[in-house]
C-alpha positions as CSV (number, residue, x, y, z in Angstrom):
1,M,-0.1,0.0,0.2
2,S,1.4,3.1,-1.0
3,T,2.3,6.1,1.7
4,M,-0.4,8.7,1.7
5,A,1.1,12.0,1.9
6,A,-2.0,13.1,-0.1
7,T,-4.3,12.8,2.6
8,T,-3.3,15.5,4.5
9,S,-4.6,18.0,1.9
10,A,-8.1,19.2,2.2
11,R,-10.4,17.1,-0.9
12,A,-13.7,17.7,-1.0
13,T,-15.1,14.8,-0.6
14,G,-15.3,11.1,-0.1
15,M,-12.3,8.8,1.4
16,S,-9.6,7.0,-1.0
17,K,-9.3,3.2,-0.9
18,D,-6.0,3.9,1.1
19,E,-7.7,6.0,3.7
20,K,-10.4,3.5,4.7
21,F,-7.9,0.4,4.7
22,V,-5.8,2.6,7.3
23,I,-9.2,3.3,9.4
24,F,-10.2,-0.5,8.9
25,A,-6.9,-2.1,9.7
26,S,-6.1,0.4,12.5
27,S,-9.5,0.0,14.1
28,L,-10.0,-3.7,13.7
29,G,-6.7,-4.3,15.7
30,T,-7.8,-1.9,18.3
31,V,-11.1,-3.7,18.5
32,F,-9.1,-7.0,19.5
33,E,-7.1,-5.4,21.8
34,W,-10.4,-4.0,23.6
35,Y,-11.8,-7.4,23.3
36,D,-8.4,-8.8,25.5
37,F,-8.6,-6.4,28.1
38,Y,-12.2,-6.0,28.7
39,L,-12.4,-10.0,29.1
40,Y,-11.4,-9.8,32.5
41,A,-13.5,-6.8,33.5
42,T,-16.7,-8.7,32.0
43,L,-15.9,-11.5,34.1
44,A,-14.5,-9.9,37.4
45,P,-17.5,-11.1,39.7
46,F,-17.0,-14.5,38.1
47,F,-13.0,-14.5,38.8
48,A,-13.8,-13.5,42.5
49,A,-15.1,-16.9,43.5
50,L,-12.0,-18.5,41.0
51,F,-8.4,-16.5,41.9
52,F,-9.4,-15.2,45.3
53,P,-10.1,-17.3,48.8
54,P,-13.5,-17.9,49.8
55,G,-15.3,-16.5,52.9
56,N,-16.3,-12.9,51.8
57,D,-17.5,-12.1,48.5
58,T,-17.9,-8.3,48.8
59,A,-14.1,-8.5,49.5
60,A,-13.3,-11.1,47.2
61,L,-15.3,-9.3,44.1
62,L,-13.3,-6.0,45.4
63,S,-10.0,-7.9,45.2
64,A,-11.2,-8.9,41.3
65,F,-12.0,-5.1,40.9
66,A,-8.5,-4.3,41.9
67,T,-6.8,-6.5,39.9
68,Y,-8.9,-5.2,37.0
69,A,-7.5,-1.7,38.3
70,A,-4.4,-3.0,38.5
71,G,-4.5,-3.2,34.6
72,F,-5.7,0.4,34.3
73,L,-3.0,1.8,36.7
74,V,-0.1,0.6,34.6
75,R,-1.5,2.1,31.4
76,P,0.1,5.2,32.0
77,F,3.7,3.6,32.1
78,G,2.7,1.7,28.8
79,A,2.4,5.2,27.3
80,I,5.5,6.8,28.5
81,I,7.2,3.5,27.4
82,F,5.7,3.0,24.0
83,G,4.9,6.7,23.6
84,R,8.5,7.2,23.4
85,I,9.3,4.4,21.2
86,G,6.5,5.7,18.9
87,D,7.7,9.0,18.5
88,L,11.5,7.6,17.9
89,V,11.2,4.7,15.9
90,G,7.7,5.1,14.3
91,R,3.7,4.5,14.7
92,K,3.3,1.5,12.7
93,Y,6.4,-0.6,14.3
94,T,4.7,0.3,18.4
95,F,1.3,-0.6,17.8
96,L,2.7,-4.2,16.2
97,V,4.7,-4.8,19.5
98,T,1.8,-3.4,21.9
99,I,-1.1,-5.9,20.1
100,M,1.3,-9.0,20.6
101,V,1.7,-8.2,24.1
102,M,-1.6,-8.0,24.6
103,G,-2.9,-10.8,22.7
104,G,-0.3,-13.4,24.5
105,A,-1.0,-11.9,27.8
106,T,-4.8,-12.5,27.3
107,F,-3.9,-16.3,26.2
108,L,-2.2,-17.2,29.1
109,V,-5.1,-15.7,31.7
110,G,-7.1,-18.7,29.6
111,L,-4.0,-21.1,30.9
112,L,-3.8,-20.0,34.4
113,P,-4.7,-22.3,37.2
114,T,-7.4,-21.5,39.7
115,F,-6.7,-20.7,43.7
116,Q,-7.9,-23.8,44.5
117,T,-5.0,-25.6,42.2
118,I,-2.0,-23.4,43.1
119,G,-3.2,-21.0,46.2
120,W,-2.0,-17.4,46.4
121,A,0.2,-17.8,43.2
122,A,-2.9,-17.9,41.3
123,P,-3.8,-14.1,42.1
124,F,-0.1,-13.0,42.0
125,L,-0.1,-14.3,38.4
126,L,-3.5,-13.0,37.4
127,V,-2.1,-9.3,38.6
128,A,1.1,-10.1,36.7
129,L,-1.0,-10.5,33.2
130,R,-3.1,-8.0,33.9
131,L,-0.2,-5.5,34.4
132,A,1.4,-6.5,30.8
133,Q,-2.4,-6.2,29.3
134,G,-2.0,-2.5,31.0
135,L,1.2,-1.8,29.6
136,A,0.2,-3.3,26.2
137,L,-2.9,-1.1,26.0
138,G,-0.8,2.1,27.1
139,G,0.9,2.1,23.8
140,E,-2.1,0.7,21.6
141,Y,-4.5,3.4,21.8
142,G,-2.2,6.3,21.2
143,G,-0.5,4.8,18.6
144,A,-3.6,3.5,16.1
145,A,-5.2,7.2,17.0
146,T,-2.3,9.2,16.1
147,Y,-1.6,7.0,13.1
148,V,-5.4,7.8,12.0
149,A,-5.2,11.0,12.4
150,E,-2.1,11.9,10.8
151,H,-3.7,10.1,7.7
152,A,-6.8,12.3,7.7
153,R,-7.3,15.0,6.2
154,P,-7.9,18.4,8.2
155,H,-11.6,18.5,7.5
156,E,-11.9,15.1,8.7
157,R,-9.9,14.6,11.4
158,G,-12.6,14.3,14.2
159,Y,-14.5,11.8,11.6
160,A,-11.5,10.0,10.8
161,T,-10.4,9.5,14.2
162,S,-14.0,8.5,15.5
163,Y,-14.5,5.3,14.0
164,I,-10.8,4.5,16.4
165,Q,-13.3,5.4,19.2
166,T,-15.6,3.4,18.3
167,T,-13.3,0.2,18.8
168,A,-13.5,0.4,22.8
169,T,-17.0,-0.3,22.7
170,L,-17.0,-3.0,20.0
171,G,-14.2,-4.9,21.9
172,F,-16.4,-5.0,24.9
173,F,-19.7,-6.2,23.0
174,L,-17.3,-8.8,21.4
175,A,-16.3,-10.0,24.8
176,L,-19.8,-9.7,26.0
177,L,-21.0,-11.8,22.9
178,V,-18.3,-14.3,22.8
179,I,-19.1,-15.0,27.2
180,G,-22.8,-15.0,26.3
181,L,-22.5,-18.0,23.6
182,S,-20.0,-19.7,26.1
183,R,-22.2,-19.5,28.8
184,I,-25.5,-20.2,26.5
185,Y,-24.3,-23.4,25.2
186,M,-22.7,-24.7,28.4
187,D,-24.2,-25.5,31.9
188,A,-23.4,-23.4,34.8
189,K,-21.1,-26.1,36.5
190,M,-19.2,-26.8,32.7
191,F,-18.6,-22.9,32.1
192,A,-17.6,-22.9,35.8
193,E,-14.9,-25.4,35.9
194,W,-13.2,-24.9,32.3
195,G,-15.9,-22.9,29.9
196,W,-14.5,-19.1,30.9
197,R,-11.6,-20.1,29.4
198,I,-12.7,-20.5,25.8
199,P,-13.0,-16.5,25.4
200,F,-9.1,-15.9,26.2
201,W,-8.3,-19.0,23.9
202,I,-9.7,-17.5,20.9
203,S,-7.7,-14.0,21.4
204,L,-4.8,-16.0,20.2
205,V,-6.7,-16.6,16.8
206,L,-7.6,-13.0,16.9
207,L,-4.1,-11.9,17.9
208,V,-2.7,-13.5,14.5
209,F,-5.1,-12.1,11.9
210,S,-4.2,-8.4,13.4
211,V,-0.7,-9.0,13.3
212,Y,-1.4,-10.2,9.3
213,I,-3.5,-6.8,8.9
214,R,-1.1,-4.5,10.2
215,L,1.8,-5.9,8.2
216,R,0.6,-4.2,5.3
217,L,0.1,-0.7,7.0
218,N,3.2,1.6,6.1
219,E,4.3,4.3,8.2
220,S,2.3,7.6,8.9
221,P,3.3,10.0,6.2
222,I,3.3,13.4,8.8
223,F,5.7,11.4,10.9
224,A,8.0,9.9,7.8
225,K,8.3,13.3,6.1
226,M,9.3,14.8,9.7
227,K,11.9,12.1,10.1
228,E,13.5,12.8,6.5
229,E,13.7,16.7,7.4
230,G,15.5,15.6,10.7
231,K,13.3,17.1,12.5
232,G,12.0,14.5,14.8
233,S,12.7,14.6,18.7
234,K,15.7,12.9,20.3
235,A,13.9,13.0,23.9
236,P,10.4,12.9,23.9
237,L,9.5,12.4,27.3
238,T,11.9,15.3,27.9
239,E,9.8,17.7,25.9
240,S,6.8,16.5,26.6
241,F,7.0,16.4,30.2
242,L,9.7,19.0,31.4
243,H,9.5,21.7,28.8
244,Y,7.4,24.5,29.5
245,P,4.3,25.1,28.1
246,N,3.7,21.5,26.8
247,N,4.0,20.1,30.4
248,K,1.4,22.1,31.5
249,Y,-0.8,21.5,28.9
250,V,-0.3,17.3,29.4
251,L,-1.6,18.3,32.5
252,L,-4.7,20.0,31.1
253,A,-5.9,17.8,29.1
254,L,-5.8,15.1,31.8
255,L,-8.0,17.2,34.3
256,G,-9.9,19.3,31.4
257,A,-10.8,16.5,29.0
258,T,-10.1,12.9,29.8
259,A,-10.6,12.5,33.7
260,G,-14.5,13.5,32.9
261,Q,-14.3,11.4,30.0
262,G,-12.9,8.4,31.9
263,V,-15.2,8.2,34.4
264,V,-18.4,8.9,31.8
265,W,-17.3,6.1,29.8
266,Y,-17.1,3.5,32.6
267,T,-20.1,4.3,34.4
268,G,-22.0,4.3,31.3
269,Q,-20.8,0.6,30.7
270,F,-18.9,-1.4,33.0
271,Y,-20.9,0.3,36.3
272,A,-24.0,-0.4,34.7
273,L,-23.1,-3.8,33.9
274,F,-21.9,-4.3,37.4
275,F,-25.3,-2.7,38.5
276,L,-27.5,-4.7,36.8
277,T,-25.6,-8.2,37.9
278,I,-24.7,-7.5,41.6
279,T,-26.7,-4.9,42.9
280,L,-30.3,-5.7,41.2
281,K,-29.5,-9.6,40.9
282,L,-30.4,-9.9,37.1
283,D,-29.0,-12.9,35.8
284,Y,-25.6,-12.6,33.4
285,V,-27.4,-13.8,30.0
286,S,-30.0,-10.9,30.5
287,A,-27.7,-8.4,31.7
288,Y,-25.2,-9.0,28.9
289,S,-27.9,-8.8,26.3
290,L,-29.1,-5.4,27.6
291,I,-25.6,-3.9,27.7
292,A,-24.8,-5.6,24.1
293,L,-28.1,-4.0,22.4
294,S,-27.4,-0.6,24.1
295,L,-23.8,-0.6,22.4
296,V,-24.9,-1.5,19.2
297,I,-27.7,1.3,19.3
298,G,-25.1,3.4,20.7
299,T,-21.9,3.0,18.7
300,P,-22.8,5.0,15.5
301,F,-23.0,8.3,17.8
302,F,-19.4,8.1,18.0
303,I,-19.2,8.7,14.1
304,V,-22.2,11.4,14.7
305,F,-20.3,13.3,17.4
306,G,-16.9,12.8,16.0
307,W,-18.5,14.1,12.3
308,L,-19.9,17.1,14.6
309,S,-16.9,17.6,16.3
310,D,-15.2,18.7,12.7
311,R,-17.8,21.6,12.5
312,I,-18.6,22.6,15.8
313,G,-15.4,21.9,17.7
314,R,-14.0,19.0,19.9
315,L,-14.1,20.1,23.4
316,K,-17.5,21.6,23.7
317,I,-19.7,18.1,22.9
318,I,-17.0,16.2,25.7
319,L,-17.7,19.0,28.3
320,A,-21.3,18.9,27.3
321,G,-21.2,15.3,27.8
322,C,-19.6,15.4,31.4
323,L,-22.5,18.2,32.5
324,I,-25.6,16.1,31.0
325,A,-24.1,13.0,32.7
326,A,-23.4,14.4,36.1
327,I,-26.9,15.9,36.4
328,T,-28.6,12.8,35.5
329,F,-26.4,9.4,36.7
330,F,-28.5,9.7,39.9
331,P,-32.2,9.5,38.4
332,L,-30.7,7.0,35.5
333,F,-29.3,4.2,38.0
334,K,-32.8,4.8,40.7
335,G,-34.5,4.6,36.9
336,L,-32.6,1.3,36.4
337,T,-33.7,0.0,40.0
338,H,-37.2,0.5,39.3
339,Y,-37.4,-0.7,35.9
340,V,-35.0,-3.5,36.1
341,N,-36.5,-5.0,40.1
342,P,-39.0,-3.3,41.4
343,D,-39.4,-6.0,44.0
344,L,-36.2,-5.0,45.2
345,E,-37.1,-1.2,45.5
346,A,-40.3,-2.1,47.0
347,F,-38.5,-4.1,49.7
348,A,-36.2,-1.2,50.4
349,E,-38.8,1.2,50.8
350,K,-40.9,-0.7,53.3
351,N,-38.0,-2.2,55.3
352,P,-35.1,0.0,56.0
353,I,-32.2,-2.0,57.5
354,T,-29.9,-0.8,60.3
355,V,-26.8,-2.7,61.3
356,S,-25.5,-2.2,64.8
357,A,-22.2,-2.7,65.8
358,D,-19.0,-1.7,67.3
359,Q,-17.8,0.1,64.5
360,A,-13.7,-0.5,66.0
361,T,-14.5,-4.1,64.6
362,C,-15.5,-3.5,61.0
363,N,-12.7,-3.8,59.0
364,F,-12.4,-2.0,55.2
365,H,-11.1,-4.5,52.9
366,I,-9.6,-3.2,49.6
367,F,-7.8,-6.2,48.5
368,V,-8.1,-9.8,50.1
369,G,-4.6,-11.3,51.2
370,P,-3.0,-13.8,53.8
371,W,-3.1,-10.9,55.9
372,S,-7.3,-10.6,55.6
373,N,-9.2,-11.1,58.8
374,F,-13.0,-11.1,58.7
375,T,-14.8,-10.0,61.7
376,P,-18.4,-10.5,62.1
377,C,-19.2,-7.3,61.7
378,D,-17.5,-7.4,58.1
379,R,-19.1,-10.3,57.5
380,A,-22.6,-8.9,58.2
381,Q,-22.0,-5.6,55.7
382,D,-21.0,-8.0,53.3
383,F,-23.7,-10.1,53.5
384,L,-25.9,-6.6,53.4
385,T,-23.8,-5.3,50.3
386,K,-24.1,-8.5,47.9
387,S,-28.0,-8.7,48.6
388,G,-27.9,-5.2,47.1
389,L,-29.4,-3.3,50.0
390,S,-28.9,-0.4,51.4
391,F,-28.3,0.1,55.0
392,K,-28.0,2.8,58.0
393,I,-24.5,2.0,60.0
394,V,-25.0,2.5,63.8
395,S,-22.0,2.4,65.9
396,V,-22.3,0.6,69.2
397,P,-19.2,1.0,70.9
398,G,-17.8,-1.8,73.4
399,S,-20.6,-4.0,71.8
400,K,-19.8,-7.5,71.4
401,S,-23.0,-8.6,69.1
402,V,-23.6,-7.5,65.6
403,D,-27.4,-6.8,65.4
404,M,-29.8,-6.2,62.1
405,S,-33.1,-4.1,62.3
406,I,-35.3,-5.0,59.3
407,G,-38.1,-2.2,59.9
408,S,-39.6,-3.5,63.1
409,T,-38.1,-6.5,63.4
410,K,-34.3,-7.1,65.2
411,V,-32.1,-10.2,64.4
412,E,-29.5,-10.2,67.4
413,G,-26.3,-11.7,66.4
414,W,-24.6,-12.3,63.2
415,D,-25.6,-15.6,61.6
416,N,-26.1,-16.0,57.8
417,A,-29.2,-18.2,57.9
418,K,-30.8,-16.3,60.7
419,W,-30.2,-12.9,58.7
420,T,-31.4,-15.0,55.6
421,A,-34.4,-15.9,56.8
422,A,-35.6,-12.7,58.3
423,L,-35.1,-11.0,55.0
424,K,-37.2,-13.8,53.4
425,T,-39.6,-13.4,55.7
426,A,-40.0,-9.7,55.1
427,G,-40.6,-10.2,51.4
428,Y,-36.8,-10.0,50.3
429,S,-36.2,-11.8,46.8
430,A,-32.4,-13.1,45.9
431,T,-33.2,-12.6,42.0
432,A,-34.8,-10.4,39.8
433,D,-38.2,-11.2,38.7
434,K,-38.3,-11.3,34.9
435,A,-41.7,-11.0,34.7
436,K,-41.8,-7.4,36.3
437,I,-38.9,-6.2,34.2
438,N,-39.8,-3.3,32.1
439,W,-37.2,-4.4,29.0
440,F,-37.9,-1.3,26.9
441,M,-37.7,1.3,29.8
442,A,-34.2,-0.2,31.2
443,E,-32.8,-0.6,27.8
444,L,-33.8,3.5,27.2
445,I,-31.7,4.2,30.5
446,L,-28.5,2.0,29.2
447,V,-28.7,3.4,25.9
448,I,-28.8,7.5,27.0
449,M,-25.8,6.5,29.2
450,V,-24.1,4.9,26.3
451,I,-24.4,8.2,24.2
452,Y,-23.4,10.2,27.0
453,V,-20.1,8.0,26.2
454,T,-20.2,8.8,22.7
455,M,-20.2,12.4,23.4
456,V,-17.5,12.6,25.7
457,Y,-15.1,9.9,23.8
458,G,-16.4,10.2,20.3
459,P,-13.8,13.6,19.8
460,I,-11.2,13.0,21.9
461,A,-8.7,11.1,19.9
462,A,-8.9,14.1,17.3
463,F,-8.5,16.6,20.4
464,L,-5.7,15.3,21.8
465,V,-3.5,14.8,18.6
466,E,-4.4,18.1,17.8
467,M,-2.9,19.4,20.8
468,F,0.7,18.2,20.9
469,P,3.3,18.8,18.0
470,T,4.6,15.8,15.9
471,K,7.7,15.2,17.3
472,I,6.2,14.6,20.6
473,R,2.7,13.6,19.9
474,Y,2.5,9.9,20.9
475,T,3.9,10.6,24.3
476,S,2.3,13.7,24.8
477,M,-1.2,12.2,23.9
478,S,-1.2,8.8,25.4
479,L,-0.3,9.8,28.9
480,P,-3.0,12.3,29.7
481,Y,-5.5,10.0,27.8
482,H,-4.4,7.1,30.1
483,I,-4.2,8.7,33.5
484,G,-7.6,9.9,32.9
485,N,-9.5,6.5,31.3
486,G,-6.5,4.0,33.0
487,W,-6.5,5.6,36.8
488,F,-9.7,8.0,36.9
489,G,-11.8,5.8,34.8
490,G,-10.4,2.3,35.6
491,M,-10.5,2.8,39.4
492,L,-14.1,3.1,38.9
493,P,-15.5,0.0,39.5
494,L,-13.2,-0.8,42.8
495,L,-13.6,3.1,44.4
496,A,-17.6,3.0,43.7
497,T,-18.1,-0.7,45.2
498,A,-15.9,0.3,48.2
499,I,-17.9,3.3,48.4
500,V,-21.2,1.4,48.7
501,A,-19.9,-1.2,51.1
502,A,-18.6,1.5,53.3
503,T,-21.9,3.7,53.3
504,G,-24.2,1.0,52.9
505,D,-25.9,3.1,50.3
506,I,-26.2,1.2,47.0
507,Y,-26.2,4.5,44.9
508,A,-23.5,6.1,47.0
509,G,-20.4,5.4,44.3
510,L,-22.0,7.5,41.8
511,W,-20.5,10.4,43.6
512,Y,-17.2,9.3,42.4
513,P,-17.8,10.1,38.9
514,I,-19.9,12.8,39.3
515,G,-17.4,14.6,41.4
516,V,-14.5,13.7,38.5
517,A,-16.9,15.2,35.8
518,V,-17.8,18.2,37.6
519,M,-14.0,19.1,37.8
520,T,-13.5,18.0,34.4
521,L,-16.3,20.7,33.4
522,V,-14.7,23.5,35.1
523,V,-11.1,22.9,34.3
524,G,-12.1,22.8,30.8
525,L,-13.9,25.6,30.5
526,V,-11.6,27.9,32.5
527,F,-8.4,26.8,30.8
528,L,-8.8,24.8,27.5
529,R,-9.5,26.2,24.2
530,D,-10.9,24.1,21.2
531,T,-8.5,22.6,18.7
532,K,-10.5,22.4,15.5
533,G,-8.6,23.4,12.4
534,V,-5.3,23.2,13.6
535,D,-2.9,21.9,11.2
536,I,-1.0,19.4,12.8
537,T,1.8,19.0,10.2
538,T,3.3,22.4,11.1
539,G,1.8,23.5,14.9
540,S,-0.5,22.0,17.0
541,G,-3.2,23.2,19.8
542,V,-0.9,24.4,22.3
543,S,-0.3,27.4,20.3
544,I,-3.8,28.1,20.5
545,Q,-3.8,27.8,24.1
546,K,-1.5,30.4,24.7
547,A,-3.5,32.8,22.3
């Protein structure tokens, strides 16, 4: 395939065959890489029972989410490592390496023995593979987005890069599809024993196909021209993060764009899925189906908002998405409860629950290890949290007993059987009644949240690419993107679940994404300017910010 220097000129209409292939090849590989990364995220509640010790389901779930978050926490380091290579060596070479690391690590997860087989080595090996995945993804996205943007015509940059923005959602959809099919065609016992490994094994096939496609690509024309002219950076890390004003705008891009984008994205897709299955007690197949359908309906809007950003600007669409999400998350999640599990909603309204205990005996478990010691208070709060029930915590200093009050009924002392019987007597159901689900309204709410995702995520690649000069673009854009998505967004399931467990309020975890979204709205409005129209061959959005 020929190098497409001509694509940087503003031709009137229609993409060439080469331009379409660049978008297809870059996007396809990135879809598969997101598929690999999100398999774990989708199966995190299931893995809690496989790779962590029994005894406290909520603590094990938090451990699974902590391991899930580890892959996100390491992504900025992958951005630094592979961003530097991408700015020194080239975009194509770098995202070939990242996809091989990702595919290999994912395949190995499918071979990993469980806690029952090898004990504590299982979670430690799982964390190591998650770290490898996170490093790879830290280099993948920036390479793909930069590569496509540097091929795109100036007046279509938002539209062209929006196809890359669909890949995370499509990868998530593909993960849901493969897992859903596995669960449909296997009984629960078979899936628990070995069937869960199949989606990870499939990643090896996707890896081979992705590498074959990407080997047919040439280097970015803008990068190739820069290298020919000897204008490349010899120290992209130094120039990105230690030279003013570029380092200032790396920080502002994080706080004023990607942090809010990250939490809106992970709330609308992952936290919504966990809320359906863990809190609302909807069965996995139904929850996967609802989320998958919302992704299918919502995905075209990535393209819509990418296209729109070429006309009205990138930043205002991103900030509008943060604002709307912050205002509506509480009513939307309460709406999910109302339409998916009305029995749970009615039970909570009629039966306020109080837990009385000496709070000095209640521990806060983020990650389970050999050091963990579960007290009766821990087990009692775990019991109610995993039941999807809100409860008040009343501290009784010096008390030796952990008591529960359900309405006017009091159960003295923690006892799983007694507390289960008391909830059942009060009318609690451990599963959502599918006959009472308002499927249309539940799906509508999920689609609305995916639309928020497309608003904040569709234009973000074009905005970040345009912010920074070619010689340090890969490095500079990758770090704020992966801190925003990897740290602010990736930590959301862990932090939100921990907040729920600590407060006893099933909705309290939403304060985290709302707070971050509002911060991004304020910083973006005050300190950032739009980048639409920047000539990325000769300049960058940093000069616009200074104007």
